[in-house]
N, C-alpha and C positions, 0 to 999 in steps of 0.2 A: 504494500500500500504506500501511497505518497505520504510524506511527513505531515504532521499536524501543523496548522497555520494559526498563529495568534490573530485576534484576541480570543477566539473560541477554542476550548480544549477538545482534542481528539476529532478535529474536523479535517476532512480531505477535500481540498478545493479543486484540484486538477489531476487528471490521470497520468500515470506513468506507463511504461511498457507492461508492467506487471498487472495493472488493473484496467488497461485500455479496452478490454472486452467484457467488463463486468455486466453491462446492460444488455449485451447480446444474449445473455442467458435468460432473459425475460420470457415467460411462458404464459399460459392461460389457465383459467380455473376449469377444473374437471367436473365440478358440481356447482349448482347455484345455491350459495349459502342463504338460508332463510326460507327457501321455497317450501320446505316441508314443515314449517313451524306451526304450532297450535294457533289457529286464528284468533283465539282469545288471549293468548300469551300469558297464561296463568302463572307459569314458573317465573317469568320475568317480573310481572307486577306483584308477585308475592313479596318481593324484596323492595318494591318502590314505596317510599313513605310520602312522597309528594310528586304530583305531576303538574307541570305548568305548560300549557299550550300557548306559544307566543302569538300565533295567528290561527284561524280555523283550519288552514290547509298546509302550512309548512312551519316546522320548528317547534320542538318540545324540549323542555328541561326536566330531567328525572333526578330525584333525590333518593338516597338510600341505597343506590347501586354502587358497588365497588368493582370497577372494570377488571381489576387484576384477580378477582375472586369469582367470576362468573362460572356457573356450571355449563356443561355442554348444551343443555336444553335452553338455558337463559341466553347463551350466546347466539343460538339459532333463532330464537324469538326476537332478540334485539336486532339481528340483521333484517328480519321481516319488518319490524317496527320502523327502522330507519328508512327502508324503501317506501313505506307508506307516508312518513312524515317529512321525508327529504333530508332533514338534518336533526340530530338529537344532541343535546348539551348535558354536560356533567360538571359538577364542581367538586373541589376537594379530593382530587384523585392523586394524592401524593404517593400512594402505593403503586401507581402505574409508572415505574421507573423505565428506563430505556429497554431493558431486557423484557419486561412484562409488556411493554408497548409493542414490541416486535411479535411476541407470542400471541397477543390478542389479534393482530392482523392475520397471522398465519392460521388462525382458526377458521377464517373465511376464505382463504385461498392463497396462492403464491404471491409473494410480495414483489413489487416492481422495483427495479434498480434504475434510478433516473440517470439519463445519459449525460447530464451536465450540472445539475444542482449539487452543491456541496453535501457530503454525507458523513455520518459517524464512522470513525475509523474501524471500529470493531464490527459494526453492522452496516454494510453499504446500502441496505434496504431502507435505512432510517435517514431521511434527508434532514438537514439542519437549515432552518430559516432564521438566520441571524442578520439583523439589519446593519451590524458593523461590518459584515462581509459584503452585503449587497444593499447599500442604503436606498431607501425609497426615493424615487425621482419625482420630478414635477410632471407627471403624466396625467392624462385624462382618464379617470377611473371608468368612464363609460366604455373605454376600449380595452379594459383589462379583465372583463368578465370571462370566465373559462370553466371548462370541465377538465379535471386533471388528466393529463397525458392522453388527450383524445387523438393525438397524432399516432399513437401506437395501434397495431392491428388488433390487439386485445386491450382496449382502454380499461381504466380503473373502474371497479365496481364501487368499493368504499375507500374513503380516506379517513385516517384517524390523526388528528392534530392536537398536540398539547403544548401549551406555552410554559416554559421554565422561567423566563424573565419577562416582565411586562413593563411598558412605559408608565410614567406618572399619570398620563392621560392620553386618550386617543388609541388608535390601532385596532379599532373594531373590524370585524369581518361581516360581510353581508352575503346572504344566499338568495337566489331567485328560483322560482318554481317552474321547471320545464313542463310539468303536467299542465299547470294552469295556463301557461303560454300557449300550448297546443289547444286546450279547451276553448279559449276565447277567440281563436281565429275564425274567420268566416268559413263556411263550408266549401266554397270554391277554392279558397287558398289551401285549406286542409287537403282537398283532393289533389291539388297540384303538388304539394310538398310530399305527400305520401308516396308518390311515384319517383322521387328524385334521390340522388346520392350527392354527397359533398366530399371534397378532398380536404383532409386535415393534415397540416404540415408542421415540421420543426423549424420553419423559416426564422422564427424569432430567436431561436437558440443559435442558428447559423449566423445570424447578424451579430449576436453577442460574441460568438467565437471570433468573428472577423475583427471586432473592436478590441477584444481583450487578449486573444491568443490562447485562451484557456482550452485545454485538450479534453475531449469528451471521454466518458467511460464506456462508450459503445456507440453503435450506429444511431444517427438521428433519423428516425423513420418518418415516412409519409404514408397515409392510409386513406382508404375510401370507405365512408360509412353512410347509412341511410340518414336522410334529413329528419325523418320521424322514426323513432325507434320504440320498441316495446320493452318495457321493464319486465324481466323474466320472473320477478317475485310477485308484483302486483298485477301484471298483465295490462297496465295502463300505458297509453301513448304519451310520448314526450317529444318535444322538439330537441334535436341534438346537433346544434351548430353553436359556435361561440366566436367571440371577436378576436381571441388570441391565436387559435390554431386553425380555424376554418378558412382556407384560402379562397375556395370557389364552389359554387353549386354546379355540378356537372350537367352538360347538355343544354345549358342556357348560354345566351350571349354574355360577354363580360358585363355589359350594362345591366342586364336583367339580374344576373347573379349578385352584383354589387348592391343593387336596389333592395333585393329581398333580404340579403344578409344584414344590411344596415337597418332595415325595418325590424327584423327579429332581434337584433342587438339593442335597438332602441327600446323595444318592449321589455327586454330583460333588465335593462339598466334604469328605466324611468317609471315603470309601472310599480308603484309602491305597494299595491295590493298583492303583488307576486312575491314580495320580499320579506325577509326576517333578518334582524341585525343583532349581533351578539357582542357584548362587552366582556373582554377577557379579564380573568383574575388569575393569579398564580395557581397552577395545578388544575386549571379548567381544561376540559377536553371537549372537542366537537367531533362528531362522526357523521359523515354525510354520504349520500348515494350520488355518485358522479354521473350515473346514467340518466338522472332526472332532475338534477339541479345544476346551477351555475353559481360561482362565487367570486368575490373580489375582496382584497384587503383595502382598508382606507389608509392612505399614506399621510396621516395628519399628526404623527407623533414626534416629529423632530422638534427639539434636539435630543429627545430621549431615544432609547433603543429597545428592542425586544428580541427574544430568542425563543423559537419553538422547534419542535421536532415532529415529523410526520412520517407515517408509513402509508403506502398506497397499495391497495389490494388489486391485483390484476383480475379482470373479469372475463367474460365471454366476448366473442365477436358480436358487435351490435347487429341487431336484426329487426325487421318489421314484419309482424304477423297480421296481415290484413283481415284474416278470418276470425281470429280469436282474441283480438285486443279490445280492451275496454277503455274507459277514461276515469280519471279522478273525479270529474264532475258527476258522472253517473253514480259512482260509489259514495261520494259525499252526499248527494241528494238522498240516497237510500238510508244512510246513517242519520241524516238530519230529519227525515220523515219519521223514522223510528223514535227519535228523541222527542220530537214534537208530539207524536201520538201518545207516548208515555206520559208526558207532562199534562196533556189534555185529559187523559184517563185519571190521573191523580187529582187534577183539579175538579173533575166531575164527581169523583168519589168523595172528595172533601165537601163539596157543595151539597151532597145528599145525606150528610151526617145529621142526626136529630139535633135541632137547636138546643134542646135541654142538655144533651151530652157535650155540645160545644162550650156551654157555660159552666160545666162541672169542673 
């Protein structure tokens, strides 16, 4: 491995001949973690002491769970829950040290080795996001929304991020809901996009290499994926393009491709009802489903710094199942209707109670 680079301990910044092919070992998941989970997730919620849904359709904070102590059944149900909620947050996860962090990701599939981002010297699957190594620039965050490593032939299913050091203020992360983005499109546009593919590239990393001379840990891949994909756990449709890695929509003219991608990116970044925002504390953890969400960091914390570590679980090749895919909107309506019916039943039962008993 390459030597450690100050100021972060045990961080490898650039490859040597010894580790120049680390990322070439990346593979794909042989099973879909969470697909066989109990729909009610009884084992997981038996340990939950408090649940906070940040919005109706994306983002939940769970208390009472220690990620380093999950049973196999809880881990399987958590994977399914993340796919449904998009991103799930945890506080006070001091027990999830770097070794346990890697073990947690491995429960859901093979871990991705990033071809360029600095990583932990002992575990190349664990990338290190230290602002002292890559300070936040003055860029437009509307153009930084992405799904992790979508340029790979087998992009990430889940990402697990923990911050070890946090700034005095700022540095939030925002996620946007790809399910809802799809659901709110007009039917003619849905029909068009469902038949298209897009090329995802490592162009941004190639540009970074050209500026810095940093050597990659493996091949910088380009891949073609469906514009609308099916989440294998929920079966729901999601838009799967992003402003960082998606170069073009195939089969369209450059002008048409540019217009559609910019429109989708605008919805991702500007529709507040698609979004959930998380303020980090030390030992906080976020786990999200890259198949159905986009995210971006907010570069507002200078002159402070922050350091986090992340593992990225490799998933399956993205696919679109036209015959068997549903939508989050359909599932949400079914759940909402059931809740409303229960509330109305309880209200009706309460109204039928004998007045004398109500006064007792």
